[in-house]
C-alpha positions as CSV (number, residue, x, y, z in Angstrom):
1,M,114.3,118.8,92.1
2,R,116.1,116.7,94.3
3,L,114.2,114.1,96.3
4,L,115.9,115.1,100.1
5,P,116.4,111.3,101.6
6,W,114.1,111.6,105.0
7,T,110.6,112.2,104.9
8,G,108.4,115.1,106.0
9,A,106.5,113.9,109.3
10,D,103.7,113.0,107.8
11,G,105.9,110.1,105.8
12,K,105.6,112.2,102.1
13,A,108.6,113.4,99.9
14,C,110.8,115.9,101.2
15,Y,112.6,117.8,97.9
16,L,115.0,120.1,97.1
17,S,114.5,123.0,94.3
18,T,118.2,125.5,94.3
19,D,120.4,125.6,91.7
20,D,122.9,125.6,94.0
21,P,124.6,122.5,95.1
22,H,126.3,124.4,98.0
23,S,123.5,125.5,99.7
24,H,123.1,125.1,103.2
25,L,120.1,122.6,103.1
26,S,121.9,120.7,99.7
27,L,124.9,120.5,101.8
28,L,123.0,118.5,104.8
29,A,121.3,116.6,101.8
30,D,125.2,115.6,100.9
31,D,125.6,114.4,104.1
32,V,123.3,112.8,105.4
33,E,123.3,110.5,101.9
34,A,127.0,109.9,102.7
35,A,126.0,108.9,106.3
36,S,123.0,106.3,104.5
37,L,125.9,104.1,102.3
38,D,128.7,104.2,105.0
39,S,125.5,103.0,107.3
40,A,124.7,100.2,105.3
41,E,128.1,99.3,103.9
42,Q,127.8,98.3,108.2
43,V,124.5,96.7,108.1
44,L,126.1,94.5,105.0
45,A,128.9,93.7,107.2
46,G,126.5,92.7,110.1
47,A,123.9,91.0,108.3
48,K,126.6,88.9,106.3
49,A,127.7,88.1,109.8
50,V,124.5,86.5,111.4
51,L,123.6,84.3,108.5
52,E,127.8,82.7,108.8
53,D,127.5,81.5,111.5
54,A,124.8,78.6,111.8
55,K,124.4,79.0,115.8
56,A,122.6,82.9,115.2
57,G,119.3,82.7,116.4
58,E,116.2,83.8,114.8
59,R,116.3,87.1,116.7
60,A,119.4,87.6,115.6
61,V,118.5,87.2,112.0
62,R,115.3,89.0,112.5
63,F,117.1,91.5,113.5
64,A,120.1,91.3,111.0
65,L,117.0,91.2,108.7
66,T,115.4,94.5,109.6
67,R,118.7,96.5,109.9
68,A,118.5,95.3,106.2
69,V,115.2,96.7,104.8
70,E,115.7,100.2,106.7
71,S,119.7,100.5,104.9
72,L,118.3,99.5,101.8
73,G,114.9,101.3,101.7
74,D,117.9,104.5,102.8
75,V,119.8,104.1,100.0
76,L,117.3,103.3,97.3
77,R,116.2,106.5,98.0
78,V,119.9,108.1,97.7
79,A,119.8,105.8,93.8
80,I,116.3,107.5,93.4
81,S,117.3,110.9,94.0
82,R,121.3,110.9,92.1
83,G,119.1,109.5,88.8
84,G,119.3,105.7,90.0
85,G,115.4,104.8,90.4
86,T,111.8,106.3,89.1
87,S,110.0,105.8,92.4
88,A,110.2,107.7,95.3
89,R,108.5,105.3,98.2
C-alpha cells in the first residue's frame, strides 16, 4: 500500500493498492510528490530570507513560518510514503 501525497475529503490518509508503478494514479502521485519537494525548497529559501532580514516584521515571520509548517508536513508525508517514517499524519 502506498500512502498518497494528499488526503481525502474527510482529511484522512489515502492509500493506493497497485503493483503497477506506471498506473495513472501512481504517476500522478509521483508528480505531486515532486512538486511538493520543489515547493519546499522555495519555501525554505523564502523563510531563510525572512529570518535574515532584521527589518522583517511579525506578519512576514508568521507568514514564512506558516508556509514552512505546511511544507514540512508535505515533505514528511512524502518521506513516509517512500518508507522514511512511520506516521501518516
